[in-house]
C-alpha positions in Angstrom: 0.0 0.0 0.0 2.9 2.3 0.8 4.5 1.7 -2.6 1.2 2.3 -4.4 0.8 5.6 -2.6 4.4 6.6 -3.5 3.9 5.7 -7.2 0.6 7.5 -7.3 2.1 10.6 -5.7 5.1 10.6 -8.2 2.7 10.1 -11.1 0.6 13.1 -10.1 3.7 15.2 -9.6 4.9 14.4 -13.1 1.4 14.9 -14.6 1.0 18.4 -13.1 4.6 19.4 -14.1 4.1 18.3 -17.7 1.0 20.5 -18.1 1.4 23.7 -20.2 0.2 27.0 -18.9 -2.1 28.8 -21.5 -0.4 27.0 -24.3 2.9 28.7 -23.7 6.2 27.3 -22.5 7.6 28.3 -19.2 9.5 31.6 -19.3 7.7 32.9 -22.4 6.1 36.3 -22.0 3.8 38.3 -24.2 5.6 41.6 -23.9 5.2 44.3 -26.5 8.3 45.4 -28.4 8.2 48.6 -26.4 8.2 46.7 -23.1 11.0 44.4 -24.3 13.1 47.4 -25.3 12.5 49.1 -22.0 13.5 46.1 -20.0 16.6 45.4 -22.1 17.7 49.0 -21.8 17.3 49.1 -18.0 19.2 45.8 -17.7 22.0 47.3 -19.8 22.0 50.5 -17.8 22.5 48.5 -14.6 25.2 46.3 -16.1 27.1 48.9 -18.1 26.4 52.1 -16.1 25.1 54.0 -19.1 24.8 57.8 -19.1 21.3 59.3 -19.8 22.4 60.2 -23.3 23.6 56.6 -23.9 20.3 55.3 -22.4 18.2 57.2 -24.9 20.3 56.0 -27.9 20.3 52.4 -26.6 16.5 52.6 -26.0 15.9 53.7 -29.6 18.1 50.9 -30.9 16.5 48.3 -28.7 13.0 49.5 -29.8 14.0 49.2 -33.4 15.5 45.7 -32.9 12.5 44.5 -30.8 10.0 45.7 -33.4 11.9 44.0 -36.3 12.3 40.8 -34.2 8.6 40.7 -33.4 7.7 41.2 -37.1 10.0 38.3 -38.1 8.7 36.1 -35.4 5.1 36.8 -36.4 5.9 36.1 -40.1 7.6 32.8 -39.1 4.6 31.8 -36.9 2.1 32.5 -39.6 4.1 30.5 -42.1 4.4 27.6 -39.7 0.7 27.6 -38.8 -0.3 27.6 -42.5 1.6 24.4 -42.9 4.4 25.8 -45.1 7.8 24.5 -44.4 11.0 26.4 -45.1 13.3 25.2 -47.8 17.0 25.2 -47.2 17.3 28.3 -49.4 14.7 30.1 -47.2 16.6 29.1 -44.0 19.8 30.4 -45.5 18.2 33.7 -46.4 16.7 34.0 -42.9 20.0 33.2 -41.2 21.8 35.6 -43.5 19.3 38.4 -42.7 19.6 37.8 -38.9 23.4 37.9 -39.1 23.3 41.2 -41.1 21.0 42.7 -38.5 23.4 41.5 -35.7 26.3 43.1 -37.5 24.5 46.4 -37.8 23.5 46.2 -34.1 27.0 45.6 -33.1 28.3 48.5 -35.1 25.7 50.8 -33.6 26.5 49.6 -30.0 30.2 50.3 -30.8 29.3 53.9 -31.6 27.2 54.4 -28.5 29.3 52.7 -25.8 32.8 53.6 -24.7 35.6 51.0 -24.9 35.1 49.5 -21.5 31.4 49.3 -21.8 31.6 47.8 -25.3 34.0 45.1 -24.0 31.6 44.3 -21.1 28.6 44.2 -23.5 30.5 41.8 -25.8 31.1 39.5 -22.8 27.5 39.7 -21.9 26.4 38.9 -25.4 28.7 35.9 -25.8 27.6 34.6 -22.4 24.0 34.8 -23.4 24.7 33.2 -26.8 26.4 30.3 -25.1 23.5 29.9 -22.7 21.0 29.9 -25.5 23.2 27.4 -27.4 23.3 25.1 -24.4 19.6 25.4 -23.9 18.9 24.5 -27.5 21.3 21.6 -27.3 19.5 20.3 -24.2 16.1 20.6 -25.6 17.1 18.9 -28.9 18.4 16.0 -26.9 15.1 15.6 -25.0 13.2 15.2 -28.3 15.6 12.5 -29.6 14.8 10.2 -26.7 
């Protein structure tokens, strides 16, 4: 009886953990591009000790980037929902476009930030990229099982 109760408790725990909330994955938020830009700018202000002039320039850049990213994500979602799959040429174009945007963003940040701030921003960016890469790698391994 004790074992049955333990198995039942473990099963219920797994069942409730596996449920999605509102059809979204954990950690996903429905922020507007303006809200995303504001949060990102404030995080950068804290991490890089930005001046008010730098804050306004970074905010404008973050708003532009968030708006463009939101539009690309919406386009990709609608394409996926309609059942269309991307060809390898489409994927190449998309990746090339994203890299071009990242290059422009990096050049703009280099203009806005001083040398020390830029170096720290680069470290933050690389750390985040590694975290995202590791997360994607872990989630891909889960699906292969």
